RODO-2510 file (C-alpha; in nm, 4 decimals, decimal comma):
residues 455
     n   res          X          Y          Z
     1     m     2,0270     0,8845    -1,1399
     2     p     2,1906     0,9584    -0,8013
     3     f     2,4388     0,7219    -0,6396
     4     t     2,2174     0,4595    -0,4738
     5     v     2,2983     0,2536    -0,1646
     6     a     2,0960    -0,0372    -0,0220
     7     i     2,1175    -0,1512     0,3410
     8     i     2,0549    -0,5240     0,3785
     9     g     2,0946    -0,7793     0,6557
    10     c     1,9068    -1,0245     0,8730
    11     p     1,6144    -0,9055     1,0888
    12     n     1,6775    -0,6744     1,3853
    13     v     2,0408    -0,5885     1,3128
    14     g     1,9706    -0,2112     1,3030
    15     k     1,9176    -0,1305     0,9347
    16     s     1,6255     0,1085     0,9878
    17     t     1,8082     0,2858     1,2715
    18     l     2,0986     0,3579     1,0357
    19     f     1,8526     0,4646     0,7645
    20     n     1,6924     0,7176     1,0008
    21     r     2,0306     0,8519     1,1090
    22     l     2,1680     0,8970     0,7572
    23     t     1,8473     1,0499     0,6193
    24     k     1,8126     1,2657     0,9338
    25     k     1,4474     1,1652     0,9623
    26     r     1,2583     0,9351     1,1950
    27     h     1,0331     0,7957     0,9239
    28     a     1,1388     0,4312     0,9259
    29     i     0,9604     0,2501     1,2098
    30     v     1,2091     0,1076     1,4606
    31     d     1,1164    -0,1543     1,7189
    32     d     1,2797    -0,4476     1,8967
    33     t     1,0405    -0,6827     1,7172
    34     p     1,2235    -0,8632     1,4331
    35     g     1,0872    -0,8079     1,0823
    36     v     0,9343    -0,4621     1,1347
    37     t     1,0397    -0,3377     0,7894
    38     r     0,8698    -0,5178     0,5013
    39     d     0,8703    -0,2892     0,1967
    40     r     1,1647    -0,0976     0,0583
    41     r     1,1872     0,2577     0,1907
    42     e     1,3921     0,5190     0,0038
    43     g     1,5265     0,8543     0,1131
    44     t     1,7944     1,1149     0,0490
    45     a     2,0891     1,0553     0,2828
    46     q     2,4093     1,2395     0,3625
    47     i     2,7384     1,1776     0,5427
    48     g     2,9506     1,4920     0,5531
    49     d     2,9480     1,6369     0,2009
    50     f     2,8499     1,3062     0,0374
    51     q     2,4841     1,2854    -0,0684
    52     f     2,3229     0,9703    -0,2006
    53     r     1,9970     0,7796    -0,2334
    54     l     1,9481     0,5250     0,0456
    55     i     1,7207     0,2189     0,0444
    56     d     1,6106     0,0490     0,3658
    57     t     1,5069    -0,3138     0,3181
    58     a     1,3331    -0,5981     0,4976
    59     g     1,5377    -0,8435     0,7029
    60     l     1,6766    -1,1293     0,4975
    61     e     1,5219    -1,4667     0,5721
    62     d     1,5584    -1,8016     0,3966
    63     a     1,1951    -1,8806     0,3122
    64     d     0,9795    -2,0085     0,0283
    65     n     0,9130    -1,7484    -0,2412
    66     i     0,5337    -1,7634    -0,1984
    67     s     0,5471    -1,6966     0,1774
    68     l     0,5382    -1,3426     0,3154
    69     e     0,9014    -1,3692     0,4287
    70     g     1,0004    -1,4975     0,0842
    71     r     0,8241    -1,2083    -0,0882
    72     m     1,0006    -0,9685     0,1484
    73     r     1,3356    -1,1231     0,0517
    74     q     1,2548    -1,0786    -0,3168
    75     q     1,1975    -0,7057    -0,2543
    76     t     1,5395    -0,6876    -0,0897
    77     e     1,7012    -0,8655    -0,3847
    78     r     1,5499    -0,6067    -0,6196
    79     a     1,6936    -0,3295    -0,4046
    80     v     2,0406    -0,4824    -0,4446
    81     d     1,9873    -0,4954    -0,8219
    82     d     1,8910    -0,1256    -0,8280
    83     a     2,1760    -0,0083    -0,6043
    84     h     2,5305     0,0901    -0,6968
    85     l     2,6574    -0,0171    -0,3528
    86     t     2,5265    -0,2583    -0,0885
    87     l     2,5819    -0,2186     0,2861
    88     f     2,5595    -0,5668     0,4411
    89     m     2,4951    -0,5287     0,8132
    90     i     2,5454    -0,7852     1,0894
    91     d     2,4889    -0,7612     1,4636
    92     g     2,8374    -0,7273     1,6155
    93     r     2,7208    -0,8089     1,9658
    94     a     2,5389    -1,1262     1,8610
    95     g     2,8198    -1,2407     1,6327
    96     l     2,7808    -1,4280     1,3059
    97     t     2,4746    -1,6400     1,2448
    98     p     2,4150    -1,9120     0,9826
    99     m     2,1819    -1,6669     0,8024
   100     d     2,4633    -1,4092     0,7840
   101     e     2,6894    -1,6682     0,6252
   102     h     2,4158    -1,7845     0,3871
   103     f     2,3411    -1,4378     0,2511
   104     a     2,7073    -1,3355     0,2439
   105     s     2,7612    -1,6291     0,0070
   106     w     2,4732    -1,5040    -0,2058
   107     l     2,6154    -1,1483    -0,2126
   108     r     2,9513    -1,2727    -0,3378
   109     t     2,7736    -1,4020    -0,6506
   110     q     2,5991    -1,0726    -0,7305
   111     k     2,8965    -0,8863    -0,8782
   112     k     2,7939    -0,5729    -0,6868
   113     p     3,0244    -0,3693    -0,4578
   114     v     2,9611    -0,4545    -0,0904
   115     l     3,0668    -0,2902     0,2357
   116     l     3,0395    -0,5053     0,5475
   117     l     2,9093    -0,3282     0,8598
   118     a     2,9302    -0,4693     1,2114
   119     n     2,6575    -0,2780     1,3975
   120     k     2,6036    -0,2295     1,7728
   121     c     2,9791    -0,1875     1,8230
   122     e     2,9589     0,0985     2,0725
   123     g     3,2511     0,0638     2,3135
   124     s     3,4015    -0,2798     2,2772
   125     a     3,0688    -0,4656     2,2867
   126     g     3,0827    -0,5829     1,9270
   127     e     3,4568    -0,6218     1,8719
   128     s     3,4515    -1,0018     1,8817
   129     g     3,1643    -1,0098     1,6307
   130     r     3,3478    -0,7662     1,4031
   131     l     3,6615    -0,9811     1,4001
   132     e     3,4506    -1,2908     1,3378
   133     a     3,2974    -1,1185     1,0304
   134     y     3,6289    -1,1368     0,8441
   135     s     3,5385    -1,4985     0,7674
   136     l     3,2548    -1,3839     0,5403
   137     g     3,5020    -1,2852     0,2708
   138     l     3,3489    -0,9412     0,2098
   139     g     3,6489    -0,7318     0,3085
   140     d     3,7273    -0,5413     0,6253
   141     p     3,4214    -0,5081     0,8540
   142     i     3,3479    -0,1478     0,9520
   143     a     3,2519    -0,1081     1,3178
   144     v     2,9494     0,1224     1,3541
   145     s     2,6743     0,2039     1,5999
   146     s     2,3538     0,3069     1,4209
   147     e     2,1950     0,4156     1,7487
   148     h     2,4842     0,6301     1,8711
   149     g     2,6290     0,7459     1,5384
   150     q     2,9725     0,5945     1,5922
   151     g     3,1905     0,4809     1,3030
   152     l     3,0306     0,7113     1,0450
   153     s     3,3642     0,8713     0,9539
   154     d     3,5029     0,5282     0,8601
   155     l     3,1826     0,4576     0,6661
   156     y     3,2196     0,7921     0,4851
   157     d     3,5765     0,7112     0,3783
   158     a     3,4791     0,3665     0,2498
   159     m     3,1667     0,4866     0,0667
   160     t     3,3295     0,7827    -0,1070
   161     e     3,6192     0,5628    -0,2185
   162     m     3,3708     0,3093    -0,3538
   163     a     3,1691     0,5833    -0,5248
   164     q     3,4764     0,7045    -0,7130
   165     m     3,5131     0,3545    -0,8556
   166     t     3,1443     0,3125    -0,9428
   167     r     2,9315     0,4935    -1,2007
   168     p     2,7738     0,7405    -1,1528
   169     t     3,0519     0,9187    -0,9612
   170     i     2,9825     1,1840    -0,7017
   171     d     3,0267     1,4536    -0,9661
   172     d     2,7637     1,2840    -1,1833
   173     i     2,4942     1,3217    -0,9172
   174     d     2,2362     1,5836    -1,0072
   175     a     2,1952     1,7941    -0,6947
   176     s     1,8469     1,8956    -0,8049
   177     e     1,7370     1,5349    -0,7593
   178     l     1,8534     1,5391    -0,3974
   179     s     1,7545     1,8848    -0,2797
   180     e     1,4523     1,9042    -0,0543
   181     d     1,4225     2,2759    -0,1324
   182     d     1,3556     2,2149    -0,5001
   183     s     1,0726     2,4479    -0,6035
   184     s     0,9464     2,1977    -0,8607
   185     r     0,8533     1,9296    -0,6152
   186     p     0,6336     1,6450    -0,7381
   187     l     0,2703     1,6191    -0,6387
   188     s     0,2525     1,4214    -0,3138
   189     l    -0,0225     1,1584    -0,3398
   190     a    -0,0989     0,9388    -0,0362
   191     i    -0,3203     0,6300    -0,0494
   192     v    -0,4897     0,5487     0,2810
   193     g    -0,7651     0,3213     0,4063
   194     r    -0,8503     0,0264     0,6244
   195     p    -0,6405    -0,2930     0,6040
   196     n    -0,6728    -0,5141     0,2981
   197     v    -0,8671    -0,2734     0,0734
   198     g    -0,6028    -0,2923    -0,2015
   199     k    -0,3819     0,0146    -0,1415
   200     s    -0,0537    -0,1583    -0,2281
   201     t    -0,2111    -0,3303    -0,5296
   202     m    -0,3194     0,0129    -0,6502
   203     v     0,0351     0,1505    -0,6158
   204     n     0,1792    -0,1494    -0,7995
   205     y    -0,0670    -0,1059    -1,0869
   206     l     0,0183     0,2629    -1,1246
   207     l     0,3925     0,1930    -1,1180
   208     g     0,3618    -0,1040    -1,3534
   209     e     0,5703    -0,3281    -1,1267
   210     d     0,5414    -0,5265    -0,8035
   211     r     0,7021    -0,2515    -0,5971
   212     m     0,4906    -0,3116    -0,2852
   213     l     0,4303    -0,6358    -0,1042
   214     t     0,0738    -0,7587    -0,1544
   215     g    -0,1209    -1,0627    -0,0452
   216     s    -0,4321    -1,1907     0,1245
   217     e    -0,2777    -1,1284     0,4678
   218     a    -0,4183    -0,8115     0,6263
   219     g    -0,1691    -0,5532     0,7509
   220     i     0,1270    -0,6428     0,5274
   221     t     0,2304    -0,2781     0,4849
   222     r     0,3723    -0,1229     0,8020
   223     d     0,5649     0,1850     0,6918
   224     a     0,4423     0,4735     0,4798
   225     i     0,6494     0,4104     0,1660
   226     a     0,7105     0,6974    -0,0773
   227     v     0,7943     0,6108    -0,4390
   228     p     0,8817     0,8698    -0,7077
   229     w     0,6839     0,8275    -1,0290
   230     s     0,5954     1,0133    -1,3478
   231     w     0,2486     1,0247    -1,5049
   232     e     0,2277     1,1749    -1,8528
   233     g     0,5357     1,3858    -1,7838
   234     r     0,4128     1,5122    -1,4469
   235     q     0,6119     1,4152    -1,1390
   236     v     0,4283     1,2365    -0,8588
   237     q     0,5414     1,0978    -0,5258
   238     l     0,3189     0,7999    -0,4463
   239     v     0,2881     0,7141    -0,0775
   240     d     0,1551     0,3741     0,0246
   241     t     0,0458     0,3527     0,3886
   242     a    -0,0413     0,0927     0,6479
   243     g    -0,4042    -0,0032     0,6948
   244     m    -0,5734     0,1976     0,9684
   245     r    -0,8098     0,0103     1,1964
   246     r    -1,0366     0,1660     1,4576
   247     q    -0,8309     0,3126     1,7422
   248     a    -1,0020     0,0888     1,9982
   249     k    -0,8699    -0,2177     1,8134
   250     v    -0,5107    -0,0916     1,7873
   251     a    -0,3365    -0,2301     2,0942
   252     a     0,0071    -0,3457     1,9775
   253     k     0,2823    -0,0841     1,9850
   254     l     0,3972    -0,1737     1,6347
   255     e     0,0537    -0,1156     1,4846
   256     q     0,0257     0,2149     1,6711
   257     l     0,3532     0,3264     1,5112
   258     s     0,2249     0,2196     1,1686
   259     v    -0,0960     0,4202     1,2099
   260     q     0,0986     0,7264     1,3280
   261     d     0,3196     0,6925     1,0203
   262     a     0,0104     0,6806     0,7979
   263     f    -0,1351     0,9954     0,9535
   264     r     0,2013     1,1692     0,9108
   265     a     0,1819     1,0802     0,5407
   266     v    -0,1603     1,2495     0,5270
   267     r    -0,0189     1,5670     0,6831
   268     y     0,2572     1,5886     0,4237
   269     a     0,0380     1,4911     0,1265
   270     e    -0,1368     1,7275    -0,1123
   271     v    -0,3953     1,4849    -0,2490
   272     v    -0,5165     1,1832    -0,0501
   273     i    -0,6892     0,8782    -0,1966
   274     l    -0,9191     0,7014     0,0490
   275     a    -0,9488     0,3443    -0,0772
   276     l    -1,2689     0,1564     0,0075
   277     d    -1,3786    -0,2033    -0,0352
   278     s    -1,6754    -0,2199    -0,2747
   279     n    -1,8565    -0,4569    -0,0393
   280     a    -1,7989    -0,2438     0,2732
   281     v    -1,8417     0,1139     0,1546
   282     l    -1,7658     0,4043     0,3893
   283     e    -1,7726     0,2237     0,7221
   284     k    -1,7278     0,4146     1,0475
   285     q    -1,3489     0,3923     1,0296
   286     d    -1,3520     0,5176     0,6689
   287     l    -1,5432     0,8255     0,7845
   288     t    -1,2929     0,8809     1,0651
   289     i    -1,0059     0,8740     0,8142
   290     a    -1,1927     1,1024     0,5718
   291     r    -1,2588     1,3579     0,8469
   292     k    -0,8911     1,3527     0,9415
   293     v    -0,7911     1,4226     0,5804
   294     i    -1,0363     1,7139     0,5603
   295     e    -0,9242     1,8551     0,8962
   296     e    -0,5684     1,8577     0,7632
   297     g    -0,6934     2,0576     0,4637
   298     r    -0,5950     1,7988     0,2024
   299     a    -0,7754     1,7295    -0,1242
   300     l    -0,9651     1,4006    -0,0940
   301     i    -1,0610     1,1420    -0,3550
   302     i    -1,2677     0,8360    -0,2684
   303     v    -1,1742     0,5261    -0,4673
   304     v    -1,4070     0,2268    -0,4448
   305     n    -1,1726    -0,0641    -0,5162
   306     k    -1,2531    -0,4284    -0,5993
   307     w    -1,5401    -0,3076    -0,8174
   308     d    -1,5137    -0,6265    -1,0231
   309     v    -1,6342    -0,8336    -0,7266
   310     a    -1,8961    -0,5902    -0,5906
   311     n    -2,2121    -0,7701    -0,4821
   312     n    -2,4450    -0,4734    -0,5373
   313     r    -2,2896    -0,1896    -0,7350
   314     k    -2,5960     0,0331    -0,7461
   315     g    -2,6619    -0,0166    -0,3762
   316     s    -2,2974     0,0541    -0,2860
   317     l    -2,2924     0,3833    -0,4773
   318     s    -2,6278     0,4879    -0,3301
   319     r    -2,5088     0,4132     0,0215
   320     l    -2,1825     0,5980    -0,0396
   321     s    -2,3627     0,9069    -0,1697
   322     d    -2,6048     0,9096     0,1240
   323     r    -2,3283     0,8750     0,3816
   324     l    -2,1235     1,1529     0,2243
   325     q    -2,4200     1,3892     0,2331
   326     t    -2,5082     1,3135     0,5938
   327     s    -2,1615     1,2634     0,7454
   328     l    -1,9390     1,4967     0,5405
   329     p    -2,1666     1,7850     0,4424
   330     q    -1,8848     2,0367     0,4928
   331     v    -1,7153     1,9136     0,1731
   332     r    -1,9533     1,8865    -0,1171
   333     g    -1,8679     1,7082    -0,4381
   334     i    -1,5863     1,4809    -0,3233
   335     p    -1,4843     1,2935    -0,6421
   336     i    -1,5541     0,9189    -0,6511
   337     v    -1,3733     0,6670    -0,8731
   338     t    -1,4772     0,3016    -0,9041
   339     c    -1,2115     0,0576    -1,0173
   340     s    -1,0329    -0,2717    -0,9758
   341     a    -0,6638    -0,2263    -0,9025
   342     l    -0,6120    -0,5989    -0,9594
   343     t    -0,7497    -0,6051    -1,3161
   344     g    -0,6894    -0,2375    -1,3981
   345     r    -1,0496    -0,1727    -1,4954
   346     g    -1,1431     0,1889    -1,4231
   347     m    -0,7885     0,2830    -1,3174
   348     e    -0,7528     0,5070    -1,6245
   349     h    -0,9848     0,7592    -1,4543
   350     l    -0,7805     0,7842    -1,1344
   351     m    -0,4897     1,0137    -1,2227
   352     p    -0,6963     1,2632    -1,4304
   353     t    -0,9229     1,2939    -1,1254
   354     v    -0,6183     1,3446    -0,9004
   355     f    -0,4833     1,6325    -1,1078
   356     n    -0,8260     1,7887    -1,1517
   357     i    -0,8886     1,8026    -0,7755
   358     y    -0,5283     1,9220    -0,7248
   359     e    -0,5954     2,2227    -0,9505
   360     i    -0,9113     2,3079    -0,7549
   361     w    -0,7175     2,2733    -0,4283
   362     n    -0,4634     2,5245    -0,5650
   363     a    -0,7260     2,7656    -0,7033
   364     r    -0,7075     3,1415    -0,6439
   365     v    -0,9782     3,4026    -0,6966
   366     s    -0,8936     3,7706    -0,7451
   367     t    -0,9989     4,0142    -0,4733
   368     g    -1,1996     4,2262    -0,7180
   369     e    -1,3983     3,9304    -0,8456
   370     l    -1,4540     3,8078    -0,4915
   371     n    -1,5922     4,1394    -0,3692
   372     r    -1,8295     4,1810    -0,6628
   373     w    -1,9613     3,8374    -0,5752
   374     f    -1,9671     3,9338    -0,2046
   375     e    -2,1848     4,2396    -0,2648
   376     m    -2,4304     4,0281    -0,4608
   377     m    -2,4493     3,7671    -0,1836
   378     l    -2,5070     4,0348     0,0829
   379     e    -2,7821     4,1879    -0,1270
   380     v    -2,9601     3,8568    -0,1841
   381     h    -2,9333     3,7545     0,1807
   382     p    -2,8325     4,0450     0,4124
   383     p    -2,6363     3,9659     0,7310
   384     p    -2,8543     3,9087     1,0377
   385     v    -2,9317     4,1569     1,3140
   386     v    -2,7284     4,0841     1,6267
   387     s    -2,7779     4,2681     1,9583
   388     g    -3,0161     4,5157     1,7937
   389     r    -2,7758     4,6089     1,5112
   390     r    -2,7297     4,4591     1,1687
   391     l    -2,3875     4,3135     1,1120
   392     r    -2,1758     4,5037     0,8627
   393     l    -1,9429     4,2835     0,6603
   394     r    -1,6863     4,5021     0,4843
   395     y    -1,5026     4,2913     0,2284
   396     i    -1,3593     3,9487     0,1542
   397     t    -1,0213     3,8311     0,0273
   398     q    -0,8473     3,5005    -0,0346
   399     v    -0,5555     3,4733     0,2059
   400     k    -0,4146     3,1433     0,0765
   401     s    -0,4758     2,8380    -0,1371
   402     r    -0,3957     2,4703    -0,0648
   403     p    -0,6792     2,4586     0,0524
   404     p    -0,8673     2,7733    -0,0566
   405     t    -0,8875     2,9971     0,2510
   406     f    -1,0840     3,3223     0,2692
   407     a    -1,1117     3,6010     0,5244
   408     i    -1,4119     3,8299     0,5775
   409     f    -1,3411     4,1613     0,7486
   410     a    -1,6041     4,3039     0,9810
   411     s    -1,6206     4,5265     1,2871
   412     r    -1,7934     4,2599     1,4966
   413     a    -1,6315     3,9572     1,3368
   414     h    -1,6931     3,7290     1,6350
   415     k    -2,0680     3,7910     1,6125
   416     v    -2,1154     3,6448     1,2627
   417     p    -2,3286     3,3276     1,3019
   418     e    -2,1983     2,9948     1,1745
   419     s    -2,5133     2,9555     0,9661
   420     y    -2,4374     3,2730     0,7707
   421     l    -2,0762     3,1632     0,7145
   422     r    -2,2078     2,8324     0,5764
   423     y    -2,4307     3,0275     0,3369
   424     l    -2,1279     3,2194     0,2076
   425     a    -1,9071     2,9080     0,1933
   426     n    -2,1682     2,7218    -0,0121
   427     g    -2,1881     3,0177    -0,2472
   428     l    -1,8110     3,0209    -0,2895
   429     r    -1,8133     2,6528    -0,3804
   430     e    -2,0933     2,6814    -0,6337
   431     d    -1,9964     3,0105    -0,8001
   432     f    -1,6194     2,9572    -0,8206
   433     g    -1,6097     2,5810    -0,8817
   434     l    -1,4479     2,4965    -0,5492
   435     t    -1,6362     2,1708    -0,5032
   436     g    -1,4778     1,8619    -0,3561
   437     v    -1,2012     2,0297    -0,1543
   438     p    -1,1857     2,1647     0,2017
   439     l    -1,2726     2,5348     0,2122
   440     r    -1,1917     2,7606     0,5053
   441     l    -1,3817     3,0823     0,5715
   442     n    -1,2667     3,2955     0,8639
   443     t    -1,3751     3,6314     1,0010
   444     r    -1,1352     3,9054     1,1018
   445     k    -1,1917     4,2260     1,2895
   446     r    -1,1578     4,5350     1,0739
   447     k    -0,9032     4,7793     1,2080
   448     n    -1,0735     5,1017     1,3164
   449     p    -0,8531     5,4126     1,3604
   450     y    -1,1282     5,5663     1,5786
   451     d    -1,1498     5,3174     1,8607
   452     s    -1,4121     5,5201     2,0446
   453     k    -1,6384     5,5528     1,7401
   454     r    -1,9028     5,2837     1,7127
   455     d    -1,9634     5,1152     1,3777
***
């Protein structure tokens, strides 16, 4: 396990800004609104030659355990338990607050190494707050500026010294766990959908722990949270995302950032689960999300959640099938799984379906086999006559997988009608088992060494 560091502190002290800087990514949503971060976010971070696993956490608040703020605090406490080192951040410009003192007292009881950071100390703005932080009893406060990158050399010195004293040491870290260029990357699986359809509950069931915040409140998840996981020995990166409402209803800046983060998760995913509510199957917004997934070329699985409380199961499945046929005819055979993430019923079918569609999404067909099939298709249904001449389609080849993408070479490639391309695409799906995934079929002009000679 790599050396793990958790950033904790009260709301709006700059934890996510430091997380983004150290991970060199802008994936954690940053806004002036307190309490933006709710779930733990993890990433590979680096200062100089020191690499480590970094956890961004929700702002610490003293609240009842059953409240949303209390559940957020419990997630932060688990992050401290999992980490080898905790970075406790205060706002240097605002100075110490009673909450800072309260949670500093709690940290002193945890028997975990702690580094105290006074953030927003660019120039001399936070010097008085930094000096005041000595009273917390957590050692020398390190002056940093998450936004401007100041103080990172002092943070590097303190962290590497602490890492030498804590197991695992820097030399114990497996570089293969930290490298983003690792050829054996896990399957990236994103779960998307409208608010309150049970996405986080689904992630928690798969992981076997309450990793994500859940509750009856809609819109609890704000960031797209990636969690490494293993299913039957196969590595998976689960990505929970914020609920996506219709664009016309998204007015607040924070929700816009959450939706953008969810769509970014779709772009980087390989397989996407679209979670639906069993009593509101494939609404207009669900179709919008599904089309976006298909446009990005990702493998799509539709999961009808809350199946245990469905009012009309037969009617829901019939409506879902009809809407798929009429609204998403370009992707036939999208797999459907019915389940209850809360009770676990039907969840045993989810991951086998994920890996099955993943294999289809990665499928390759040899050029020889393709062209034997191509000749048969042309014979059964010859290309149409265009501008007084019959189109001559030369050959076909698969140019890439993920999703399966094919190119047809012809002299007048731009003249091939869309209807004939659909005929060939449907044949590819049926004859080579490419159902349920996006399929791209393009035409390319055949190079002719005799430019003046007509085909």
